[in-house]
C-alpha positions in Angstrom: 10.0 27.6 -9.3 6.3 27.1 -9.0 3.8 28.6 -11.3 2.5 30.9 -8.5 6.0 32.3 -7.9 6.6 32.8 -11.6 3.3 34.6 -11.9 4.1 36.8 -8.9 7.6 37.6 -10.2 6.2 38.4 -13.7 3.5 40.6 -12.2 6.1 42.5 -10.2 8.2 43.0 -13.3 5.2 44.3 -15.2 4.4 46.7 -12.3 8.0 47.9 -12.2 8.0 48.5 -15.9 4.7 50.4 -15.7 6.0 52.5 -12.9 9.2 53.4 -14.8 7.1 54.4 -17.8 4.8 56.5 -15.6 7.7 58.3 -13.9 10.0 58.6 -16.9 9.7 62.1 -18.3 12.3 61.7 -21.1 10.9 63.2 -24.3 8.1 65.1 -22.5 10.1 68.3 -22.3 10.1 68.6 -26.0 6.3 68.3 -26.1 5.9 70.7 -23.3 8.1 73.2 -24.9 6.2 72.9 -28.2 2.9 73.4 -26.5 4.3 76.4 -24.5 5.7 77.9 -27.7 2.4 77.5 -29.5 0.5 79.0 -26.6 2.9 81.9 -26.4 2.6 82.6 -30.1 -1.2 82.5 -29.9 -1.2 84.9 -26.9 1.2 87.2 -28.8 -1.0 87.2 -31.8 -4.1 87.9 -29.7 -2.3 90.7 -27.8 -1.0 92.2 -31.1 -4.5 92.2 -32.5 -5.9 93.9 -29.3 -3.2 96.5 -29.0 -3.3 97.5 -32.7 -7.0 97.9 -32.6 -8.3 101.5 -33.2 -9.8 101.8 -29.7 -6.7 100.7 -27.9 -4.4 102.9 -30.0 -6.6 105.9 -29.4 -6.8 105.2 -25.7 -3.1 104.8 -25.3 -2.4 107.9 -27.3 -4.8 109.8 -25.1 -3.2 108.5 -21.9 0.3 109.4 -23.1 -0.8 112.8 -24.4 -2.5 113.6 -21.0 0.6 112.4 -19.1 2.9 114.6 -21.2 0.7 117.6 -20.9 0.2 117.4 -17.2 2.3 119.9 -15.2 3.9 119.0 -12.0 3.1 121.1 -9.2 
């Protein structure tokens, strides 16, 4: 084999390996699940903080009280 053919063959092998690494998603699902779990926990903490705030609790209590005291008719 000539040096040029060896170089081209090696270059193709490197390109194929890079493509396999770019397409291979093995192990990524764990990282994605971890990031999703952290984001969900942070959103839950934020939502809990907002919902348990005095203004939200009083607003929800008012809405529920008004709904229960409304007569159909």
